[in-house]
C-alpha positions in Angstrom: -15.7 -40.0 -41.1 -12.3 -38.8 -40.0 -11.8 -35.4 -39.3 -10.8 -33.0 -42.1 -7.6 -31.1 -41.1 -7.0 -27.3 -42.4 -3.4 -26.3 -42.8 -1.7 -23.0 -43.1 1.9 -23.1 -45.1 4.6 -21.0 -44.1 7.2 -20.5 -47.1 9.9 -18.8 -45.1 13.4 -17.1 -46.8 16.2 -15.9 -45.0 13.3 -16.2 -42.4 10.9 -14.7 -42.9 7.6 -15.2 -44.1 7.4 -15.1 -48.4 4.4 -16.2 -50.9 4.6 -16.5 -54.9 2.8 -17.5 -57.4 3.5 -20.4 -59.7 7.1 -20.6 -56.9 7.9 -17.3 -58.8 7.6 -13.7 -57.6 7.9 -14.1 -54.3 7.5 -11.1 -51.7 8.0 -10.3 -47.8 5.1 -10.1 -46.0 6.2 -10.6 -42.6 7.2 -13.0 -39.4 7.1 -16.2 -39.9 6.7 -16.8 -35.8 4.0 -14.3 -35.6 1.9 -15.9 -38.2 2.4 -19.1 -36.9 1.7 -18.1 -32.9 -1.8 -16.3 -34.8 -2.9 -19.6 -37.1 -2.3 -21.7 -33.6 -5.0 -19.1 -32.0 -6.7 -19.1 -35.0 -7.7 -23.4 -34.4 -5.4 -24.3 -36.8 -4.9 -28.3 -36.9 -0.9 -28.2 -37.8 1.4 -25.8 -39.2 3.6 -26.5 -42.2 7.2 -24.9 -42.2 9.1 -24.6 -45.6 12.6 -23.5 -46.1 12.0 -22.7 -50.0 15.3 -22.2 -51.4 17.3 -24.3 -48.9 17.8 -27.1 -51.2 18.4 -25.0 -54.5 21.4 -22.8 -52.5 22.5 -26.6 -50.9 21.9 -25.8 -47.4 20.6 -26.8 -43.7 17.0 -25.7 -42.8 17.3 -22.6 -40.6 17.4 -24.0 -37.2 17.0 -21.0 -35.0 13.3 -20.3 -36.7 12.1 -23.5 -36.6 13.1 -23.6 -32.9 11.3 -20.4 -32.5 8.1 -21.3 -34.2 8.2 -24.1 -32.3 8.2 -22.5 -29.1 4.7 -20.8 -29.9 2.3 -23.6 -30.9 1.3 -26.8 -29.2 -0.6 -28.2 -32.4 1.5 -30.7 -35.0 4.5 -28.8 -36.6 5.8 -30.2 -40.3 9.2 -28.9 -41.6 10.6 -29.0 -44.6 13.4 -27.7 -46.5 16.9 -29.0 -47.3 16.7 -32.2 -45.0 18.4 -35.0 -46.6 19.5 -37.1 -44.1 18.5 -38.8 -40.7 20.9 -37.0 -38.9 19.2 -33.3 -40.5 15.5 -35.2 -39.9 16.8 -35.5 -36.0 18.2 -32.4 -35.9 14.1 -30.5 -37.1 12.5 -33.2 -34.3 14.9 -32.0 -31.5 14.4 -28.2 -32.8 10.8 -29.1 -32.1 8.6 -30.2 -35.2 6.6 -33.7 -34.7 7.2 -34.1 -39.2 10.0 -34.0 -41.4 8.7 -33.1 -45.1 11.6 -34.2 -47.9 11.0 -33.6 -51.0 13.9 -32.7 -53.9 16.2 -34.9 -51.4 13.8 -37.5 -51.4 13.5 -37.9 -55.8 17.5 -37.6 -56.0 17.7 -40.8 -52.8 14.8 -42.2 -52.6 15.9 -44.4 -49.0 16.0 -40.9 -47.3 12.2 -42.0 -46.7 13.0 -45.8 -45.9 15.5 -44.5 -43.6 13.6 -41.7 -41.8 10.9 -44.4 -41.5 13.1 -46.7 -39.8 14.3 -43.8 -37.4 11.7 -42.2 -36.3 8.4 -43.8 -37.7 6.2 -43.8 -40.9 4.2 -41.0 -38.8 6.9 -39.0 -38.7 7.8 -38.5 -42.5 6.4 -36.6 -44.9 6.8 -36.3 -48.5 6.1 -33.1 -51.1 5.8 -33.3 -54.2 5.5 -30.7 -56.9 3.6 -31.5 -59.6 3.9 -29.8 -63.3 0.6 -30.9 -65.6 2.7 -32.1 -69.1 1.4 -33.9 -72.1 0.2 -37.9 -71.6 3.2 -39.8 -72.4 4.5 -43.3 -72.0 7.2 -42.0 -69.5 4.0 -40.1 -67.9 0.9 -41.7 -68.2 -0.4 -39.5 -65.9 -0.2 -36.5 -67.3 1.7 -34.8 -64.1 5.3 -35.2 -63.9 7.9 -34.7 -60.2 9.6 -31.2 -60.3 12.0 -30.5 -58.3 14.2 -27.9 -56.5 11.4 -25.4 -56.2 10.2 -26.3 -59.6 13.1 -25.4 -60.9 14.1 -28.7 -62.6 11.9 -31.5 -64.3 13.1 -35.5 -63.3 10.8 -37.4 -65.8 8.7 -39.0 -63.4 5.5 -40.1 -63.3 3.8 -38.6 -60.0 1.5 -41.4 -59.5 4.4 -43.7 -59.5 5.9 -41.5 -57.7 3.2 -41.6 -55.2 2.9 -45.0 -54.9 6.8 -45.5 -54.5 6.5 -43.2 -51.4 4.6 -45.0 -49.5 5.9 -48.1 -50.3 9.0 -47.1 -49.0 7.8 -45.6 -45.6 6.1 -42.0 -46.0 3.2 -41.8 -43.4 1.7 -39.0 -45.7 2.0 -37.2 -49.0 1.2 -33.4 -49.5 0.6 -32.8 -53.3 1.3 -28.9 -54.4 0.2 -28.5 -58.2 2.6 -25.9 -58.9 0.1 -24.7 -62.5 -2.1 -23.6 -59.3 0.2 -22.4 -56.7 -0.7 -18.8 -55.3 -3.4 -18.7 -58.6 -6.3 -18.5 -55.8 -8.5 -19.9 -58.2 -8.7 -23.9 -56.8 -6.8 -26.7 -56.3 -5.7 -29.2 -59.3 -8.2 -31.8 -57.6 -8.2 -33.9 -60.3 -4.4 -34.3 -59.3 -5.3 -34.9 -55.9 -8.0 -37.7 -56.4 -6.0 -39.2 -59.0 -3.0 -39.6 -55.9 -5.4 -40.0 -53.2 -6.7 -43.2 -55.2 -3.6 -44.2 -55.6 -2.0 -45.0 -52.6 -3.9 -45.8 -48.8 -1.6 -43.0 -46.8 -3.0 -39.1 -46.3 -2.9 -36.8 -49.0 -2.3 -33.0 -48.4 -3.6 -30.7 -50.8 -1.4 -27.8 -51.6 -1.5 -24.9 -54.1 -4.5 -22.3 -55.3 -6.9 -21.9 -52.5 -8.5 -19.2 -52.3 -11.5 -19.4 -50.8 -12.8 -21.3 -48.0 -15.3 -23.1 -50.8 -12.2 -24.3 -52.3 -11.4 -26.6 -49.4 -14.4 -28.2 -49.2 -13.2 -29.5 -53.3 -10.5 -30.9 -51.9 -11.6 -33.1 -49.3 -14.9 -34.2 -50.8 -14.3 -34.2 -54.8 -10.3 -34.2 -54.4 -10.2 -36.6 -51.3 -7.8 -35.9 -49.8 -8.1 -35.9 -45.7 -6.4 -32.6 -45.2 -6.2 -28.5 -47.3 -3.5 -27.0 -46.9 -3.6 -22.6 -47.6 -1.1 -20.0 -47.5 -2.2 -16.8 -49.9 -5.8 -16.7 -48.1 -5.0 -16.5 -44.7 -1.4 -14.5 -45.5 -3.3 -12.1 -46.9 -6.4 -11.5 -44.7 -8.6 -12.6 -46.8 -10.2 -15.3 -44.7 -9.1 -16.4 -41.1 -8.9 -20.4 -39.9 -12.2 -20.0 -38.0 -13.8 -18.1 -40.9 -12.8 -21.5 -43.1 -13.2 -23.9 -41.2 -16.6 -22.6 -40.0 -17.3 -22.6 -44.0 -16.2 -26.3 -44.2 -18.5 -27.6 -41.3 -21.5 -25.0 -43.0 -20.9 -27.6 -45.8 -20.2 -30.7 -44.5 -17.2 -31.0 -44.1 -16.2 -32.8 -40.6 -13.5 -30.3 -38.9 -12.5 -30.3 -35.6 -13.1 -27.6 -33.4 -15.8 -25.6 -35.2 -16.8 -22.6 -33.1 
């Protein structure tokens, strides 16, 4: 069995680390560069950096922050926010990232997935999916709808159908974020994660809702995710990366570098 990854997520607004609940009420909680370094030293498997308002503000990502984070860590580093073209992807990769994450731009122009995969390889292309639970309809048969621009715009696209299309276009990985669970610390939306994981053959990252290490265990076992994305529980000092990984190992999950 492949090791399951633990991935802290740095949501960045105006160059500062921020966190909200259900994509609202964001507050400044520190320096993303310092946080990235600390999580790397604690044993994070990867770091994810999202410039959370870049797409909504129709601007590029803050490359200087990407460069400063990349200089502090020596593990895979994925960057998203405001990336919509191959040129944008190239800039981010040259700034030190190993992967780029496209979300809103991919929904608007799905060909950016295939163009990125062709230019840099599927392993470098992550598609982030912000998903809202909705009533089941003929248009949304899974009961999960794709939402873009930081949760501001519903798209009428079924999440499962979109996940399959992303894989077909060349995405190497999917990050599934439940808007309903985001920041609540009540646990991941396991049905959503499992439904997507069973629909595709590429790795799926569970995102949104982690409040304790058991939630991470649930995400990679019941939710069938390849990795658990975490934010609040480490940003606010409730747990360290090491404590999370030790707990997962003690509960039968294979993780890298347990102590």
